[in-house]
N, C-alpha and C positions, 0 to 999 in steps of 0.2 A: 449454528452447528459448525461452521468453518472455524470459528474461534475456539469452540470446545475441542474439536479434533486436533487443532494446532497445539492447544494447551496440553492435552493428554499425551500427544507424541513428544512434546518437549520434556514432560515428566518421565516418559518411558525411555528416552535416549540413554541416560546413564546405565539403566539396566541392560539395554541392548548392547552397550559397550562392554559391560561386564560379561555378557553372554559371548560376545565375539572373542574375548580374551581366554575363553575355555577351549582347549584343544579337543573338542568333542567329536573326534573322527568316527565315522561310521564303522561298524564292526568288521567290515571287509578290510579296512585299513588299520584297525587296531584290534588284533585278535585277542589281546588281553584287556579288552574294554571293561570287563567286570572287576579286574584288579586295579586298573588305573582310575576308574570311577568318574572319568570326565563326562560321559554321557549322562550318568545319573546326576552329577553336579549341575549340569546345564538344565536338566529336567526339573530339579528341585528349585533352581533359581526362577524358572518360568512359572512353576506352580505357585511359589510364594508371591511372586508379583501379581499373578492373576487373582489369588485369594484375597489380596489386599484391595482389590478394586470394588468400589461401591456399586454393585449391580444387583438389583432385586431378583430373587429367585435363582441365584447361581450357586452351584456346587462345583468344587474343583477336586479332582482325584488324580493321584499318580498311580497308574496301574502297573504293577510289577509282578513278574512270574519268573521262576527259576530258569536261567539260561536264555531269557528273552530281554532284549532292550526295552526300556520303559516306554509307556504311552501316557501322555497327558490327556485326560478326558474331562471336558468341561460341559456341564449341562445347565441351560438357563430355561426356566419355565416360561411358557407363553404368557403374554400380558393379560389374557382373559380366557375364559373357559371355551369360547367359540373357536379358539385357535389351538387348544391344548393337544389335539391329535394331528396337527400340521407341523411337520418337522423339517428344519433346514440343517443339513450337516456341513460343517466347514472343516476343511482339511489343510494340514501343513506338516512340516517335519522339522526336527531340531538337530539331527545329526549332520555332519559336515564332511566334505571332501578333504583329502590331505593337503599339505602345504603348497605343493606345486611351485617351488622356487624357480627363478628369483623374482622377488617383488621389487618394486621401484624403491629408490632411496627414501628412507623415512617411513616406509610402509612395511607391514608384515602380516602374515596370516592371523596371528593371535594378538595383534597390536591394533586396537581400534583407533582410527584417526579420522577426525571430522575436518573436512576441507570444503568450505562453502556448503553446497547442497549435497555433498557426497559423504557417506559414512563408509570408510574403507575397513576391510577385515573379512576373514573367512566366515561365511555362514549368515551374515547380516541379510543379504538379499536372497540367499538360497540356503535355508528358508526360515531363519529365525524370526524375521519380521512378522510371520504369519499369525502367531499367537497374539501379538500385540495388536495387529490390524483387526483380527476377529473380535477380541474382547473390547477394544476401544469402539468398534462399530456398534456393538450391542449397547455399550454405555451411552454412546451418542444418541442412538435411537430412543433409549429410555429418557435421556435428558430433555429431548424435544417432545416427549409425550407420545411418540409413535407406538402403534401396536406392532407386535411381532409374534410369530409363531414360536414353537419350542425350538431352541437352538442347541445343537450338539457340536462341540469343537473337539476335533481329534488331531493331536499332534504326535506323530510317531518318531522313532529314533533309529530306523534302519533303511530309510528310503534310498540313501546313496549306495546301499548294498542290495538294490533291487527289492527292498521291502521284505527281506528274508524272514522277519519275525511277525510281520503284520497280519498274515492270514490267521495265525494262531490267536492273536489278540482279538481279531474280528469275530472269531467263533464265540468268544465270551461276550463281546460288546454288542454284536448285532441284535440279540434279544432286547437289549436295553435301548438301542437306537431305534429299532423298528424300521419301517419303510419310509424313507425321506421323500418329500415332494421335490426337493431341490438339494443338490450337492454343489457347494462352492469350493473349488480348489484354488489355493493361493500360492501355487508353486510353478508358475509358468513364465513365459517370455512376453515381452512386448517389442514389436518391430521398430517402434519409435516412441518418443516420450510426448508426442503432441496430441495423442488421443488414447482412448481405451481400446486395447486389443484383446479379443477373445480367442481362445485356442479351440479349434474344431477337431483336432486329432493329435495323437502322440504316437511315435514309433515304438515298437517293442525293442527289447535288447536280448541278445543271446550271446553269452560269453563262455570262456573256458581257457584253460592253459594247455598248450601243446608242448609235449616234452619229446626231445630227440636225443638218442645216445648212439654213438658209433664206435667208441673205444673206452676201455676201462680207466685209462689215464690220459694225460695231456702231453704227448711226445713233441719233440722238436719238429717244427713245421717243415724244416728242410728235408727231413727224412719221411714224414708221414704224408705230406701233401703230394698228391698224384698216385699214392699207393692206397690210402684209405679214402672213402668218399667224404667230401666236405659236409659237415653238419649244416653249414649255411646254405650250400647248394641244395641239399635235401629240403631245407625249409622253403626255399624258393619254389621247388617243384611242388611241394605240398600246398602252398598257398595258391599256386596256379590252378590247382584243382577246384578251388572255391571262388576264385576271383580272376577276371581278365586283367592282367597287370597293365595293359595299355589303356583300356577304357575305364577301368574301375567297376565294370559290370559284375555283379555277384552271380555266380553260375549255379547256385543251388536252386532247384526247381521250387521247393517249398517256400523260399524266401522272396519269390516274385509273385505279385498279384496283379489282377487287372485293376487299374486305377479308375474309380468312378468318375464319370463325366463331370458331375457337379463339383468334385474336388479339383479337377483341372480348371474349370471355370473360376472357382474360388481363388486358386493360385494366381490366375491371370489378373483378377481384380486387385488382389492384395499386392502383387508385384508392381502394379501401376501406381500404387499409393506411396511407395518409398523407393529409394535407390536400390541398385542391385544388392542382393544379400551379401555378396563377397566384399562389399564395402564396409561391412560390419567388422571385418578382420583386418589384419595388417600383413598381407602377403608381401614377400620381398619383390623387388622390381623384376619384372619379366615373367612372373608366375601367372599363368592363365587359369581362370576358373573352369570348373568341370562343366558348367552349363553354358549354352550358347546365348541365352537370354536370361533376364531376371526371373521370368516364369520358370524356365528350365531349372534354375538354381533352387527355387522354392520347391518345385516338385521333387527334385533330387533329395532335398533335405527332409521332406515330409512323407513321401509315398514310395520311395525306391530304397532298396537295401544298400548298405554300404559297410565295408569291412575296414577296421582299424586295428593295427598292432599297437597296444597301449603300454606294453612292458616287455622287457627282455632280460633274462638271466643267462649268464654264460659268456658274455662279452665284456672284457675289461674296458675301462676308460681308455681313450686314445693315448693319454700320457703314460699309461701302465701297460700298454699292449706290446709284449715281447713276441719273438718269433716262436709261438707255441700253437700247435694244431688244436683247434677248438673241438673237443670231443663230444660236447653235449650243449644243447641249447634248450631253453624254455621260453616260450613267448606267450604273452597274455593277449587273447583275441577279444575284440568287441564287435559284434555284428549287429548293426541297427536294421530292423526289419519293418515292413509296412504295417500300418495299424491293424489290418485285418488278417495278417499272416499268423499261423499257428506257431507260437514260439517253441513249443515242445517238439513239434514235427521238424522244425528248422534245426533245432539242437541235435536231434537224432540223426538227421541227414548229414549235418556238418561233421559229427563225430565219425559216422560210418565212412564218409568220403576221405577224411584225413587218415584214418587208421588202416584202410584197405590196402593190401599189397604194398608195404613200405618200400620206397626206393632203396636199392642196394641191400635190402634185408636189414636196414637199420631198425633199432628199437623205437617205435612211435606209439605214444599213448596220449590220450587227452583226459584232462580232469574237467568235469562239467562245472561251469561257473554260473554267472547270473542268468536268470530266466525271468524277464519282466514282460508281461503282455502289453501289446499296443492297445489303442483305444480310439474309437471314432464317435464323436458326439452326435446324439440325435438332434434333429432340428429344434430350434427354439420355438416354444409356444409364443403366441403374440404378446402376452403380458410380459414375458421375460425379455423378448426382443425390445419392446418399448422401454422397459426399465433400464436396460443396458445402454441403449442408444441415447436415452434421455440423460443418463448419468454422464456419458461421454461429452455430450453437448454442454451440460451444465458445468462440469468440473474441468474439462479440457478445452472446450470451445469448438470442438470438431465432432462430427459423427463417429461412431465406433467403427472398427474394422475387424476382420477375422481372418485367420489362416491356421493351418496346421503347424506343428513344430517338430523338430527332429529328435528331441529328447524323449525320455521315458518316465512315466509316472505310474508305477504298477498299481497303485491304489485305484486309479481311474478305471483301468481294465478290470480289476476285481469287482468294483461296484457296478460297472456296466453290465456284467453278466448276471448279477444278483438283483438289480433294480432296473429292469428294462423300461419301465414306464416313468422313471425319474428324469427330471430336467437337470442338466449339468451346465455349470458356468465355471470355466477354467480361465483364470486370469493371473497376472503376476507383474513383477517389477523389473524383470531381467531384460533391460533394454540395451541398445547399442553401447558397447564398451564396458558393460557391467562385469564381464569376465567371470561368469559362473564357472566354477571348477578350476579356474586358472589364477595366475598372479593378479594382484590389484583388484580383486573383487570389491565392488562397492554397491551400496544401497542408495538409490536416488530419492532423496527425501520428499521433494514435491510430488513425485509419482506415488510414493507410499501413502501420502496423505489423501491423494485423489482416489486411490484404490480403496482406502478406508471409507471415504464418502460413498463410493459405489456400493460397497457391501451394505451400508445403511439404506441406500435407496432401494436395493434389491430386497432387503428384508421387509421394507414397507410395502413394496409391490406384491410380494408373496402374501403378506397379511391381507391386503386388499383382494387379491385373487381368490383366496379361500375363505373370506368372510361370508 
């Protein structure tokens, strides 16, 4: 099977490289996505590749609807009648984050570059590899004569925009999918490349754009400053309503939850297995992490809310900044919230707090942005734990490990509500330095092959469990 998976991934790499070259930015970052056609072009490429694979009982469909980004839906019949009602649903996405320049010399977001074990380019690791891993895993299982249940593979194209179109697709697809015994998500992180990491929770995300206006034009700063209130100072005042600027503590009541004791214990175990989380980044000399210990850092990332300003309009580049009073500002906010916080309640409280009683009577308004629910995994049943731990030992040489992650995968939250009895396995290839969403994103090829092995093992374990 190792030889088969290696061979199939070698054949798939040129298609992966072609996929990376397509600027298939998520609809939030490409409002004209229907006209540019990049998302559909990427979806068609992946559909055509999947269709060409020799897998018994497989159908491949590109699901399209007016105004919605496409979904690639693949269904593979069970190997035998005894498993025909036992479903495994595998999830990934094909849309991408924007360029996020600058990339290192010789690299670029839409320029696939293979260097040793790394395939550089936007979207390879997050999350274009998922359709290849899922299909190759099913092909590998069949090549070895393994039994497997019914497999549904769903690859969406709006995940990086908080899956804004997925719920409407699922309304149509859920009757076809039915209730899955197991959901495998292939869009997560791994804290190291030396073992299989499973994700036990994801934070939610609550976003929006805050607009400030204090003057109809942009007067000379020597005349207006000190007479009119500074838009930047008003911004600071407003942000201080929702975040303590000294500690970073989020002040919204709905955004803070009691952290379960088992999640604190889990973070302590995970933190002991790898260096401090802050070592995954490259802080400038002298910058101190927000957590006092590696466990604190992990809890901060996974179970505590955190605010980030991720975009600003109204401020010129430093080189172009003349002595002009800045009359208006727009800032894009991204608030990560704990897995069990109510994302809609948080959004309503944030909007209310920001818009109430504007400082100095300025015009303040917020546009609601991303609303992605968090997710907390139910405990593994023994068969799934054994399958995952065995796969890690066989393919990495070390036992598996688990922890929460700070990112958001709205699909997991959506399914967690509708399939409460389902088992969830969330894994991925985004390890240290892989730079998801940033410059120099890369796919670690040994890890992607091992993750593919893992899916094969879990499919076999699922078939045995329900035989």
